[in-house]
N, C-alpha and C positions, 0 to 999 in steps of 0.2 A: 567571737574570738575566745579561745580557751584560756583560762587563767593559768599563770605560771606559778602562783603561790599555793601554799597548802590550804585547801578549802576548810572552812569552819564547819561546825562550831569549834572554838578553841576553849579549853578549860585549864585551870591551874591546879596543881597539887604541890604540896610541900614535901621535899625530900628529907632524909635524915640529917642533912647538914644545914637545914633551914633555908635552902634555895627554893625558888618557885619554878617548877617545871611546867611549861606551856605545852599542852598536848592537843592533837586533833584525833579524830578517829583513825587516822592513817599512821601518824608518827609524831615524834617529839618535834615541836616547832622551835623551842628555845628554852633558855633558862635565865631567869632574872633574879636579882638580889634585893630589890626594893618592893615590899608589899604594896606600896602606894601606886605602883605602875601596873598592877595586875588587871584592874578593871579596863583600863585603856587598851592594853595589849590584847586581852581576850575578846574585846569588842571590835577589834580591827577588821575581821572578815565581814561582819554585818555593816559596819560603817562604810567600808569600801563598796560593797554591793549596793547599799542605799544611795551612795553618791553617784555610782554609775547609772542607776535607774533614773535619778533626777536629771543627770546630764543628757540622757537619751529621750526625755519627754519631748513631745513635739513643740510645746510652748511652756516650758517650766516657769513657775512664778519666780521672778527675779527681784529681790529686794534692792540689789545694786549690782552694777556690772563688775565692780572690783571684787565683790564677794564671789560672784559666779566664776570669774577668771581664777581666783584663788582656789576654788573647789576643783576646777578643771585641771589646774597645775598639780594639785595634791593627788588626784586620781592618776594623772600621767606619771608622777613620781612613783606611786604605788605599783604601776604597771611596768616600771623599769625604763620609762621613756624620758627621764630627766625633766628638763623644763620645756618640753615640746608642746605645751598646752596651747 
């Protein structure tokens, strides 16, 4: 399935107003105002892809069923599927 989000990597740059612009190689992804959020937001594409790979493993190591369900729900949300996990 082809992703509907802007592919990574995402990087941040600070504009003249002190806002942090999140860019990909293709276009601007967004603008944030809190520097403390940059690392999480720019890591989103890699976190998402890693989570999808784990969910697609034939027998992923599961520390707990609740955690696995939470991961599955987060990936579904990122794919725009709401809580269809």
